[in-house]
Structure formats: structure tokens, C-alpha cells
C-alpha positions in Angstrom: -25.6 -36.5 0.4 -25.8 -33.0 -1.2 -28.6 -32.1 1.1 -26.6 -33.4 4.1 -23.6 -31.3 3.0 -25.8 -28.2 2.7 -27.2 -28.8 6.2 -23.7 -29.3 7.6 -22.6 -26.1 6.0 -25.5 -24.3 7.6 -24.6 -25.6 10.9 -21.0 -24.7 10.6 -21.9 -21.1 10.1 -24.8 -20.9 12.5 -24.3 -18.3 15.2 -26.6 -20.2 17.5 -25.2 -23.7 17.0 -21.5 -22.7 16.9 -19.0 -23.7 14.2 -19.1 -27.4 15.1 -22.5 -27.8 16.6 -24.2 -30.1 14.0 -21.3 -32.2 12.6 -22.5 -35.4 14.3 -26.0 -35.2 12.8 -24.8 -35.3 9.1 -23.6 -38.3 7.2 -20.0 -38.0 6.0 -18.0 -39.3 3.1 -16.1 -42.6 3.7 -12.6 -42.0 5.0 -9.8 -42.0 2.5 -6.6 -43.9 3.5 -3.6 -41.8 4.3 -1.3 -44.4 2.8 -2.0 -45.6 -0.7 -0.2 -45.8 -4.1 -2.0 -42.6 -5.1 0.3 -40.7 -2.8 3.4 -41.3 -5.0 2.2 -39.7 -8.2 0.5 -36.9 -6.2 3.7 -36.2 -4.4 5.6 -36.2 -7.7 3.1 -33.7 -9.0 3.7 -31.4 -6.1 7.4 -31.8 -6.4 7.2 -30.8 -10.1 5.9 -27.5 -8.9 9.0 -27.0 -6.7 11.2 -27.7 -9.8 9.2 -25.5 -12.2 8.6 -22.5 -9.9 11.0 -22.9 -6.9 14.1 -24.0 -8.7 13.3 -23.0 -12.3 14.2 -26.3 -13.9 11.7 -26.8 -16.6 13.1 -30.0 -18.1 13.2 -31.8 -14.7 9.8 -30.3 -13.8 8.0 -31.4 -16.9 9.7 -34.8 -16.7 8.4 -35.3 -13.1 5.0 -34.1 -14.2 4.8 -36.7 -17.0 6.0 -39.4 -14.7 3.4 -38.5 -12.1 0.6 -38.7 -14.8 1.9 -42.1 -16.1 1.8 -43.6 -12.6 -1.6 -42.1 -12.0 -3.0 -43.8 -15.2 -1.8 -47.1 -13.9 -3.6 -46.5 -10.6 -6.9 -45.3 -11.9 -8.4 -43.3 -14.7 -10.5 -40.9 -12.5 -7.4 -40.2 -10.3 -5.3 -39.6 -13.4 -7.9 -37.3 -14.8 -7.9 -35.1 -11.7 -4.1 -35.0 -11.5 -4.0 -34.1 -15.2 -6.4 -31.2 -14.6 -4.0 -29.8 -12.0 -1.0 -30.6 -14.2 -2.6 -28.6 -17.1 -2.9 -25.6 -14.9 0.8 -25.9 -13.8 2.0 -26.2 -17.4 0.0 -23.1 -18.4 1.4 -21.1 -15.5 5.0 -22.1 -16.4 4.7 -20.5 -19.8 5.4 -17.0 -18.5 7.9 -15.5 -16.0 6.3 -15.1 -12.6 7.7 -11.8 -11.5 6.6 -8.4 -10.5 7.2 -6.8 -13.9 4.6 -4.1 -14.0 4.8 -3.2 -17.7 1.4 -3.2 -19.3 2.4 -5.9 -21.7 3.7 -8.3 -19.0 0.7 -7.7 -16.8 -1.7 -8.5 -19.7 0.3 -11.6 -20.6 0.5 -12.9 -17.1 -3.2 -12.1 -16.4 -4.2 -14.0 -19.5 -2.1 -17.0 -18.7 -3.3 -17.2 -15.0 -6.9 -16.9 -16.2 -6.3 -19.9 -18.6 -4.7 -21.9 -15.8 -8.1 -21.8 -14.0 -10.4 -22.0 -17.0 -8.7 -25.0 -18.6 -9.2 -27.5 -15.8 -12.6 -26.0 -14.9 -14.0 -26.2 -18.4 -12.4 -29.6 -19.1 -13.8 -31.1 -15.9 -17.4 -29.8 -16.6 -17.6 -30.2 -20.3 -15.6 -33.3 -21.0 -16.4 -35.4 -17.9 -19.6 -33.7 -16.6 -18.1 -33.2 -13.1 -19.1 -30.4 -10.8 -16.2 -30.8 -8.4 -14.4 -27.5 -9.1 -16.6 -24.7 -7.8 -16.2 -21.1 -6.8 -18.7 -20.5 -3.9 -19.0 -16.7 -3.7 -22.6 -16.0 -2.6 -23.1 -18.8 0.0 -26.0 -17.1 1.7 -24.4 -17.6 5.1 -23.3 -15.0 7.6 -19.7 -15.0 8.9 -19.7 -15.9 12.5 -17.9 -13.8 15.2 -14.9 -16.1 15.1 -14.5 -15.6 11.4 -14.7 -11.9 11.7 -12.2 -11.9 14.6 -9.8 -14.0 12.5 -9.7 -11.2 9.9 -8.5 -8.9 12.6 -5.9 -11.5 13.5 -4.7 -11.6 9.9 -4.1 -7.8 10.0 -2.1 -8.2 13.2 0.0 -11.1 11.9 0.7 -9.2 8.6 1.6 -6.0 10.5 4.0 -7.9 12.8 5.6 -10.3 10.3 5.7 -8.8 6.9 7.9 -5.7 7.5 10.4 -7.7 9.4 10.5 -10.3 6.6 10.6 -7.9 3.7 13.2 -5.5 5.1 15.5 -7.8 7.1 16.0 -10.1 4.0 15.9 -7.4 1.4 13.3 -9.3 -0.7 11.2 -6.2 -1.0 13.4 -5.4 -3.9 11.7 -8.3 -5.8 8.8 -5.8 -6.2 9.2 -2.4 -7.9 9.4 0.9 -6.1 5.8 2.3 -6.1 6.7 5.9 -5.6 5.5 6.8 -9.1 1.7 7.0 -9.3 1.3 4.7 -12.2 3.5 2.0 -10.6 1.7 2.5 -7.3 -1.7 1.6 -8.8 -0.4 -1.2 -10.9 1.4 -2.7 -7.9 -1.8 -2.5 -5.9 -3.8 -4.1 -8.8 -1.2 -6.8 -9.4 -0.9 -7.8 -5.7 -4.6 -8.1 -5.3 -5.2 -9.9 -8.7 -2.6 -12.5 -7.9 -4.0 -13.0 -4.4 -7.5 -13.7 -5.8 -6.1 -16.0 -8.4 -4.2 -18.0 -5.8 -7.4 -19.0 -4.1 -9.1 -19.8 -7.4 -6.4 -22.2 -8.5 -4.6 -23.6 -5.5 -7.6 -23.8 -3.2 -10.8 -24.1 -5.3 -9.1 -26.2 -8.0 -6.0 -28.1 -6.8 -7.1 -28.6 -3.2 -10.6 -29.5 -4.2 -9.5 -32.1 -6.7 -7.0 -33.7 -4.4 -9.6 -34.0 -1.6 -11.4 -36.5 -3.9 -8.6 -39.0 -3.3 -6.8 -38.1 0.0 -7.7 -37.1 3.5 -8.1 -33.4 3.8 -4.9 -32.8 5.8 -2.9 -34.7 3.1 -4.5 -32.9 0.2 -3.8 -29.6 2.0 -0.1 -30.4 2.3 0.1 -31.4 -1.4 -1.5 -28.2 -2.6 0.5 -26.0 -0.1 3.8 -27.3 -1.6 2.8 -26.1 -5.0 1.3 -22.9 -3.6 4.5 -22.1 -1.7 6.6 -22.8 -4.8 4.6 -20.4 -6.9 4.9 -17.7 -4.3 8.7 -18.3 -4.2 9.0 -17.4 -7.9 6.6 -14.4 -7.4 9.1 -13.0 -4.9 8.7 -14.6 -1.5 12.3 -15.8 -1.2 14.9 -16.1 1.5 13.0 -17.6 4.5 9.7 -16.8 2.8 8.5 -20.4 2.7 8.4 -20.3 6.5 5.7 -17.7 6.0 4.0 -18.8 2.8 3.7 -22.6 3.5 1.8 -22.1 6.8 -0.3 -19.5 5.1 -1.2 -21.9 2.3 -2.1 -24.6 4.8 -4.3 -22.1 6.7 -6.1 -21.1 3.5 -6.9 -24.7 2.7 -8.1 -25.4 6.2 -10.2 -22.2 6.3 -11.8 -23.2 3.0 -12.6 -26.6 4.3 -14.3 -25.1 7.3 -16.1 -22.2 5.6 -16.7 -23.6 2.1 -16.6 -20.0 1.0 -14.4 -18.5 -1.7 -15.5 -15.1 -0.6 -14.1 -15.6 2.9 -10.7 -17.1 1.9 -10.3 -14.3 -0.7 -11.1 -11.7 2.0 -8.4 -13.2 4.2 -5.9 -13.1 1.4 -6.7 -9.6 0.2 -6.5 -8.2 3.8 -3.0 -9.9 4.2 -2.0 -8.5 0.7 -3.1 -5.0 1.6 -0.7 -5.1 4.6 1.9 -6.5 2.2 1.4 -3.7 -0.3 1.7 -1.0 2.4 4.8 -2.7 3.8 6.3 -2.7 0.3 5.6 0.9 -0.2 7.3 1.7 3.2 10.2 -0.6 2.5 11.1 1.3 -0.7 10.4 4.7 0.8 11.1 4.7 4.6 9.7 8.1 5.1 6.3 6.9 3.9 3.9 5.1 6.3 6.4 5.1 9.2 4.0 3.0 11.3 5.7 -0.4 11.0 7.8 -2.2 13.6 11.0 -4.0 12.5 
């Protein structure tokens, strides 16, 4: 099966075969049912993210998280183990305020906590249960096809057209600090990019990958996108931000499914975040970078 998957990945990225040229030649995993009892605890787990990060209700969020894990144990130990790995990451994340405080102390604290949120489920999965499910495929050895490179240009265009309108019309740009001071400028740039990389490490390579073990890809993608979107809400994407961040989270999961490349989804995210950073700088100082339309 591993050899088949590698061959499939090669075909997906082959410039000659096209992105879907060899799918029918490779054996696939058995289909996972869209309706099963597993969906209930998984949905509760995603909903706990909404309570913890979107609404800020820790008591209700932790309670829903515990309920989800108890139900998962009844359904199956392997399933419960995978939900527990995601839940561990969520609990770790919830230990610090998720805001754009750019003081060195808060940046160090938040960076350490977010790192632990990825390390804890990864190390536990590999050391305790000897699983190799959570992976971070950086050097895949495959070239990005023309369609993938064009998509990166599309990301720039979408960010340019959408982000300034969203940030300025709603006023949510104030959730991020004014970067007119040089120190704040560079810290904001670092923070935006670091969080963007972390999003892909946890929500895509960890949560989405674990959920795919038990649900169809589209369903696992929705479940991770709910948590992803809730996290981004607390980060600052408020007002009608979920109409932007939820589709983005879905696209990132789908892109990872197609490419199997952390490098690519991180590139997409960082390109989008670069436009975000420039739009934030302009929103706080309208005479700077007067190139946006809104």
C-alpha cells in the first residue's frame, strides 16, 4: 500500500501525466462511511474549539471536550486515541491568550505553547503507540506542476482583492498593532508568518490527518476547518471573517490532500499572509502602500 501511495503521489505531480492521470492504476483505501457514530464525538470536538476560541467559554469548551472523548472511548480505542491527540493540542493552545500582543514575553510564551501543541500529539503518537500517521512532508522530491504555480498567483490576487476590503470596512485591522515603529513592524511580520506556518502543522498535518483515518476526506476537512476557523477568530479575524477563513481552511485541507506537501500549503499560506501583512500596514497608515482597492 505504501508503494502504491508513493506511485500515486508521483502521478499526481507528474507534468506529463497531469494531476489526475494515474489515479485509476493505484489501489485505494476502503471507503469510510459518511454516517457513523464516530461523527458525534468528532463534531463535539470541533464544537469545543468554537467554545474555547470563538466564544471564549473555557468551562463549556472543556466540558464538551471531555464528553467527546468519553463517547469516543465507547466507540473504539483507536478512534478515541486519535481524538485525544487533537484534544491535547486544543487544551495546550487554550492555555494562553491568542491575540496580537507583540511584547517579547507574550510572543515567547505563545510560541512555546503553540510548539507544544504540535509536539505533544506528534511525540505521543510515535512514541506511545508507534504510529507514523502525523507527518510533515517538506522535501517531497516532486516538482510543482504549472497548475500549482498558477494557484499561487491566484492566492495573491484573492488576497489583494479581499483582504483590504475586509480589514478596513469592518475595522478589524485594529485587532493587530500599528506597525509604524520598526520594532513592531518586524515583530508583526515574524508573528504573522510564524502563526501561518503553525496553522498548517497543527490543523492540516495533525488534526486533518488524524481525522482522515476515520472519516471521508471531505468530512474530515469540514471538522478541521471548524476548529481552524475558531482559532483564527480569536487571533483577530472577526466580524464576517469566518466567511473568509472557513473557505480558506477547507482549501488548505483539500490542497494538502492533493499535493501531500507541507511545503506547498505553507507557501500558499505565507503568500496570503504577506498580503495580509501589507494590508495591515496600509490600514494603520493609509499613506503607506496606497496600492490597495477598497
